N, C-alpha and C positions, 0 to 999 in steps of 0.2 A: 543408568538408563539413557535412552535416546533423546535428542534435543526436544526443548519444551514445546516449541510450535508444532513439530511433527506429532506430539502426543495429544495436544489440543485438537489438530485435525483429525487424528484418529477417533476423537469422540464424535466429530462431526461426521465421519464416514460411517462409523456405526448407526448413527442417527438416521442417516439417509436409507439404511437397509429396512427401516420401520415404515417407510412410506408407502409401502403396499397395502397398509392398513386403512389408508385414507379413503373416505367416501363410505365406510361401513355403517355410519350413523344415518339417522333420519332426519336430514335439513333440508329446508327449502332450496328450490332453485337459485333464488336471489343469494341465500347465504352461502351455497355452494360456490357460486360465481366470486363472491366477496373473498372467500377462502383461497380459491384458485389464485386470484390476483395477488393476495397477500403473500402466498407460498411462492410464486414467481419473483415477486419484489425481495423477499427473504434471500431466495436462492441467488439472485443476481448480486445483492450486496455482499453475500458470505463469499462467492467466488472471487470477488474484488478486495477481500479482507476488511471490509467495512462493517465489521461485527457490531460495533456500537451503534451504528445506524439501523442494523437489521434487528437489534434487540427489542425495540419497543413494537416493532411490527409483529414479532414473534409472540410478544404478550398480548397483543390484539387477537391473533389467530386463536390462541389458548381461550381467551375471553369468549370468541364467537362460538368455538365448539362448545364451552360450558353453556352458553346461553341457550342454545338449540338442541342440547341432549339432555334428555331427562334422568338419565341413568349413565354410569361409568360405561364407556364404549371404547372399543379398541381403535376407533378413528381418532380419539382424543389423544392418544399415546404419541402419535406422529408430533402433533404440535408441543406436547410437553416435552419431548425428547429433544426436538430442535430448540426450544427455548432454554432447556437445561445446557445444550452444549454451547449456545451463545453466552449463557452466564459464565460458563467455565472459561471462555475466552477472554473474559474481563476479570478473572480472578474472584468471581462471586461463586465460590465453591459450595458454601452452605445451601444456597438457593439451588444450585444445580443438582446437589445430592438429593434434596427434598424431591424434586421434580422426577428424577430418575427412580427413586423409590416409590413414588407414586405411581410410576408408569408400570413398574413390576407388579403392584397390587391389582391395577386394573387388568393387566394381562392375565394373571393368575386367575382371577375371578370370571374372566370372559372366554378365554381360550385355553385355560389349563395350565398347570404347573410345568409341563413338559414341552409347551410350545417352543418353537425355534426363536420366536420373537421375545420370549422371556429370557432365552439365553443371551440375546443381543443386549437387551435391558440390563441384566446383571454385569455383561462385559462392560457397558458403559459405566457403570458403578465402580467397577474395578479400575479402569482406565482413569477415572476421575481421581481415585486414590493415589494411583501413579503419578499424575501431574503434581499432586501435592507433596510427594516423597513420602506418603503413608503406606509403605510397601506391606507392612504386616496386615493392615487393613484391606489391602487389594487381594489378598491370598484367597480369602472366603467367597466373594463373589465371582472370582475367576474360575475357582474349583467347581462352584455350583453351575457356571455356564458350561463348563467342559462336561460335567456329568450329564447335563441335559442333551448335549449334542452326541455324547456317547450312546445315549439311551435312544435318541430319535433319528440320527444319521448313520450312514455307513462309516465304518471305523476308518476309511481312507478318503473321507470327505475333505474338502478345502477347509470348511468351517471348523472341523475338529483340529486341524492343523493350527488354524489361527489361534484357538483356545490354548493348545499345547504351547506354541510360542509365547502368548502372553503370560502363561503361569511361569514358563521357563525364565522369562525375562525378569519376573518379580524375584524368584529364587536366587537369581544371579545377583540382583540388586542387595539382596539381604545376605550375600555371602554363602548360600547353600548350593555351593557349585556342583557337587555330586548330584543333586536332583535336578538342578538345572541342565546339566549335560545329558541326563537320561531323557528328559523331555525334549531337548533340542535334537537328539538323535532320533527320537520317535517321530518329530515332526519331518524330519529329513527323510525317513523311510516313506512316510505318507506322501510326501511331495514326489519323491521318485516313482511310486508306484501309481500316483495319479496322473502326473504331467510328464514323467519320464527324467531319467539321470541327468540328461543335459538340458532341462528346463529351466526358466528364470526363476521358477518357485524353488527348485533345488539349489540354485546359486544363493538364494536369499539364505536358506538354511545353513549352507557352507559359511556365509558372512556371519551368521549368528553364532556358529560354533567357534569361529575364528575369534569374535569379540569376547566370548566367553573364556577361552583358553589366554587371550590377550590379558583379560584381567586378572588372571592367576599367574602372570609372568612365565607362562609356558609357551615362549616365543616361537620356537620351531614348529610346534603343533599348530599356533595360530598362523604362522606364514603359510603352512600347506593349505589350511582351509581358505585363507584369503586368496591364494593363488588359483585354487580350484574355482572359486566363485568369479574371479577376474576373467579366467579363461572361458568359462561358459558364458559370461556376459558379453564377451566380445564376439563369440561365436553368434549368439543369439541377437544381439541388439546393436552389433557394431562397434567399432574401437572408440568412436567419439559419442557416446551415449552418456545420459546422465547416471545409469546404473554402472558403467565402467569407471566413470568418475569416483563413485562411491567406494568401489574396490581400491582403486588407486589411491584414494585418501586414506583408508584403514591401512593399507600396506605402508604408506609413508609415515603414520602415525607409529606403527610398529617399528620401523626402522629408526625412526627419531628418538623413541623410547631406549633404543639400544645403542644411541650414539652414533649411528650410522648416517651422518648428516647429509652426505653428497648423495647417496641413494634417496634419502627421504625428500631432499630439495627437489630432485628430478621429478620424483612421482607427484610432489605437491605442485609443482609447477605445471605439470601435465594435467592434473586434475582441475586445478583453476582454469587453465586454457578452455577445457571442456565446458566447465560451468559458465564461463563468461560468453561462450559461443551459444549454448543451448538454453540457458536459463535467464528468467527475468531477474534484474538486479534486486528485486525484493526477496528472492529466494534464499532462505537461511543458509542453504549450502554454500552460497558465494562467500558470505562473511565466516563460515566455518573454516574454509580454505585460508582465507586472510589471516585469522587469528592464528592457525596452526603454523603458517609460514612466519608470523611474527615471534611465536615461541622458539621455532627453530633458529631463527637469526639471534634471538636472545642467548639461546644455549651456545651459540658460536661465538658470542662476544660482539656480534654486528649490531650494536645498540640502536644506532641511528635508523638502520633499515628496519629493525624490529619496531621501533616506535613509529615509523611510517606505516607499516602494515596495520598495527593496532588502531592508529588513529583513523586510517581508512575505514576499516570494519566499524569503529564507532560511530562515524559520521553516517555511514550507510544505515546502520541499525537505528540510531536516532532519528533519521529522517523517515524511515518505514514504520517503526514501532512506538516511537515517543520514549521520554525518559525513565518511565516506570516499569518498562518491560524487562524480565529477566535476561534476556539476551544481550540488552544494552548493559545491565550489571555485570555480565560476563566480560564484555569488552572493557568497561571500567576496571574491572579486577585484573584483567591481563595488563592493562597499562600501569595500574599501581604497581602489580607485581615487577614491572621491568625497572620502574624506579627503585622499589625496594631492592631489587638484585643488584643495583649500581649503588646501594646504600644511600640513596637519596630519600631518606625516610621522612623528612617533612613534606616533600612532594607527594608520597605515597599515601600518607595518612589521610588527607582529605577526600581522595579519591577512593579509597577504600571505603571510607563512611558513605560516600554517595552510593557505591555498589550495595552496601548493606541497607541503605535506606530504601532503594529500588526493590531489593528482594523482599524486604519486610512488607512494602506496600502490596506487592503481587502475591506473596505466598502466605503472609501471617507469620506468627513467631515460630511454627513448629514444621520447619522444612530443612533437609540436609544443606541446601544451598545457603540457608540463613546461617546455619551452623558454620559452613567454610568460611563466610564472610566475617563471622564473629572471631573465629580463629586467625584470619590475616590480620585483622585490626588489633587483636590481642598480641600477635607477634610483633607488629609495628610498634606499639606502646612498649612491649618489652625491652626493644632494642634502644628505645628512646629513653630507658630507665624508669618507665611509669609503671612499676611492677604491680601496684595495687589496681590499677585500671585494668592491666593485662589478666591478672587472676580473675577478676570479676567477668571479663569477657570469656576467657577459657571456661569457666564454671558455667555460664549460660550456654555456650556451645555444646558442653558435656550434657547437660540436661536435654537439650534438643535430641542429640544423637542417640542417648540412651531411650529416650521415648519414641522415636521414630524408627531407629535402625536396629536397636536391641544392644544389650551390654556386650555382647560378643563380637560386634562389628569392628572391623580393623580400623575405622576412623574414630572409634572410641578410644582404642589403644593409643592412636596418634595424639589426640587431645590429652589423655592422661600424662603422656611423655612430656608434652609442652607444659603442663602443669607442674611436672615434677623438676623441670629444668629452671623453674623460678626459685625453687627452694635453695 
C-alpha cells in the first residue's frame, strides 16, 4: 500500500466530504457561532499538520453538538468524522473506528442505508483498516461503499471509480492480483469515459496498473503503464509538476529493481529536483526520494553516499514527525539495513530495535510493518549467533503475518524460509 501519511490524509479528505451535513440540527445562534469558530480553528490546525492540537477542539465540537441535539442528527456526523480522522493521525485507531461506526449508524437512521454519505462513512472505516494493515477487514466496508455508489450513482461517476480503486488496492495488498487488475482496469475505463483518455485521472489509473504489475515482477508491462502515465502528466501539468515527479519516481524504482542503476539514478535525481522546487520540506515525497537514492547507492556499493542520504531523510522526518512516527521508523530501518549490508551487525541491531519500538507504539502489535521489523531484528540476531532470540522473533512475525495477511501471502513464505534456515 501507499505511504502512511497519505493514507491518513485520505481519511481527512473523506471526512471533509461530509461537511455539507453541518447545520441540519436545531441549534441556537450562539451555539452555531461557537461551532463555526471551532470548525475554523480545527481546519487551520489540520492544514498545518498540527493534528494533536486540533484533537481537543474536535472533542469540544462533538460535545457541543451532543449538548444541543435531542436526537441523533446528520449534523453530528461531520464532527464525529473529523474527530475520528484526528484520532487516526495519532494512532488511536480503536477510538477512530468507534466514531466512524457511530457515524454510519446515525446516517442509516436519518438519511437511509443507500445515501452517498453512508458510502463515505463506510469508506472511512475501510481506509482506517488499511492504515493499520488490516487488509482483510477493509474488504467488507469498501465493498459496501462500492455497492451503495453503484446503486445511487451513474456507473461512470468519479466516486464509483474511487471505490473501485480503493478495493483494488486492498486486493493488491492481499496478493489477489487478478481481482485487483480487473478493478483497476474498470476504474481506468470510468476515468477515460468521464474525463477523457488524456486526463490526469486516466494517468492515475495507468499509474495504479503499473504499480500492480510492478508488485508481480511484470516489469515490461509496468514500464508501459508508467510511461503512459508520465506522458499524460507532462502534457496536462507540465514537465516540472508534482505529478510528473511521482511518475519519474516510480519509473526510477522499476529500473532500480532490475539493476539498471544509471537510468534509475537519473530519474531519481530529476524527481528529487522537482520535489525540492515545488514541495514544502515537510512533504513525505521529499524524504521518499532521499531514501530511494540511499538504497540505490547502497546497491552500487557507494556506502558513504547512501548513509548521507539516509541520514538526511532521517533528520528531516524526525524534525517534522517526531521519533514515534512510522516514516521515521522506515528511515531508521534503512540506516540499520545499510549497516547490516556492510556486516556491521552490532551497529545495525540497536537501530533495528528503535525502528521496531516506533512501529509498535504507532501501529500496535498486529501490523505488517511490525512483522517486518521483527524479521529484520531476527535476522540480525541470527548472524550474531543468537539463534534462540532469532527464532522467537521470527515466530512473532509469522503470527502477525498469518493473522493480518493470511497464510497464503508471500510474506508468510519468506518468514517460514527464514525459520527453516535456523535448523
